C-alpha positions, 0 to 999 in steps of 0.5 A, a space after each residue: 511154434 514158439 510157445 511149443 518150444 518153451 520149457 518150465 525149467 525149475 533148474 539149470 543143467 550147466 555143461 562145464 569142461 569137455 573132455 576125458 577123466 583124466 584130463 578132467 582130474 588134471 583141470 582139477 587139481 590145477 584148478 584147486 591148487 590156484 583157488 587155494 594161492 588166491 584165497 590164501 594170498 589175499 586174504 593175507 594181504 587184506 590181514 596184512 592190511 588190517 594189522 599194520 598202521 602204516 598201511 591205513 591209508 585211503 590207498 590201501 583201504 581200496 585194495 583191501 576191498 578190491 582183494 575182497 572182491 576177488 576172494 568172493 568172485 572166486 568163492 562164486 564160481 570154483 567151487 562150482 567149477 570143481 564139483 562138475 569136473 570131479 563129482 559131474 554135480 552139474 545140476 544148479 537151481 534156477 534161484 541159486 543160478 539168477 544168485 551167482 550171476 548176480 553176485 559174480 557181476 556185482 563182484 567183478 564190477 566193483 572191482 573194475 570201479 575200484 582200479 578206477 577210484 585207485 587211480 583218482 587216489 594215485 592222482 591226488 597224493 601225486 598232483 596233490 601231496 598238501 591237500 591229499 589228507 583234507 580230498 582223502 578223507 575217511 568219510 569220503 573212501 568210505 562213500 567212495 567205498 559205497 559208492 562202487 558197491 552201489 554203481 555195480 548193484 545198479 548195473 546189474 540189478 535189472 538184467 537179473 530181474 529180467 532175466 528171472 521173469 525170462 521163459 527158457 526153451 532148454 536147460 543146458 547152459 553151455 557154460 562153467 558158471 550161471 553167465 548172463 550171456 549162457 542164459 540169454 542164449 537159451 532164452 525164448 523170449 526176446 532179449 534185444 532190451 537186455 542186450 542194449 542195456 548191457 552195452 551201456 552196462 558195459 561202457 560205464 562199468 569198464 570205459 568209465 573207470 579205466 577213462 578215469 585211469 587213463 586221465 589220472 596217469 596223463 596227469 600223474 606223467 606230467 606233474 613226474 616229469 616236473 619232478 627235478 631229480 631223476 632219483 625222486 621221479 623214480 621214487 614217486 613213479 614206482 608207488 604207482 607199479 602196482 596199480 598200472 600192474 593190475 590195471 594192464 592185467 584186470 582191463 587188458 583181460 576184460 577188453 580182450 574177452 571183447 574184442 577178441 578175434 572169432 578164432 577164439 569165439 568158440 564155446 570151449 575156447 570162451 569157457 578156457 577164457 572166461 574162467 582163465 580172466 577170473 581166476 588171473 587177477 585174484 592170483 597176481 594181485 597178491 604177487 603184484 603188491 608184495 613184490 611191487 610195493 615196498 609199503 607192503 613189503 616192509 609191513 609183511 617184513 614187519 608182522 612177521 618179525 613180531 610173529 602176529 601171524 603163526 602158519 
């Protein structure tokens, strides 16, 4: 009986959102507008970091890498979502599907890891300022970036290889893009091993950086409260506000997705939540760092004044 249900799947069909034509146009316009802001805002932030020497510091190198991953994440998902909504082009080849799945989780995993690395950078900068330049050397920062990418690849490579070799009972994925959970749902093969691996991978990618962040900021708080002046404490802690805001958004969204109540577990709600969390952090990132980080604000002001960027 099991064998008769197996289908040779060469192409998957993404169901996308359910709704009428008018609603589809409204959703298309909103997503397109937000996508433009994400790409423009994060690209602008990367350019500002690259062309201003005062931002050539480890913290901003990691920020540029984070922004790049957020741009790539949205480029992997949003264009296909838009073509599904406006043109009804739901088909996606098996190879493209697994490629999209791999790079989506690679980019999102990298973002979690970069936020953990940025927490460590803030810890060293505030708790060990005299040793900061010695510890956060250029070579060490490059190793941290490549380490994050290598860890992200290791965490997702095995599940993607297994998924690509599975047999599927249906080509229809009730999702906006090729998500591993959607693929597992239509698989005819026992996916217990992937599910167990996914739990351990989530612990490493999500809980690991979050633990580093919590420990780093506990130590930062102990250091800050020993600063004698209120002005000094405020100035020191203000350098962490932008990063803390992004940590709250990124990790808060991920934890909510994993631990949301049963009323938010339906397929349609799940699509909206995953799309929302995919776009929320990249949308917030350039605004958070331009509004809450004085160094970035000063760099933008100097850049615009010198007319290095033309709009």
